[in-house]
MIKEKE-662989 format. One record per residue (C-alpha): residue in one letter; x, y, z. Coordinates in steps of 0.5 Angstrom, whole numbers, plus 500, padded with zeros to 3 digits. Layout:
N
AXYZ...
***
This chain:
49
M089229070A095234072R096235079K093242082R099245085N098251090I105251093I108258094N116257094N120264095T126260095E132258090I130251092P127247087E120244088F122237087D127237092L122240097E117235096L122230097L124232103A117233105R116225103C122224108F120228114I112227114P112220117Q117222122I113228124L106224124E109218129Y112224133Y105227134S102220135D106219141I105225144E097224143R098217146D102220152N097225153E091219153T096215158N096221163E089222162E087215164S092215170Q089222173Q082219173E084213177
***
């Protein structure tokens, strides 16, 4: 079964290259936001004490 594609690419950058970049950056983005959430939880706990 083929993968459904709903990607809008209005640039001259090939879709393959965009997907490759996304695969490289997504783990770092997820790590960054998980660190922010962890910091927020730590700040909330320290304020309750």
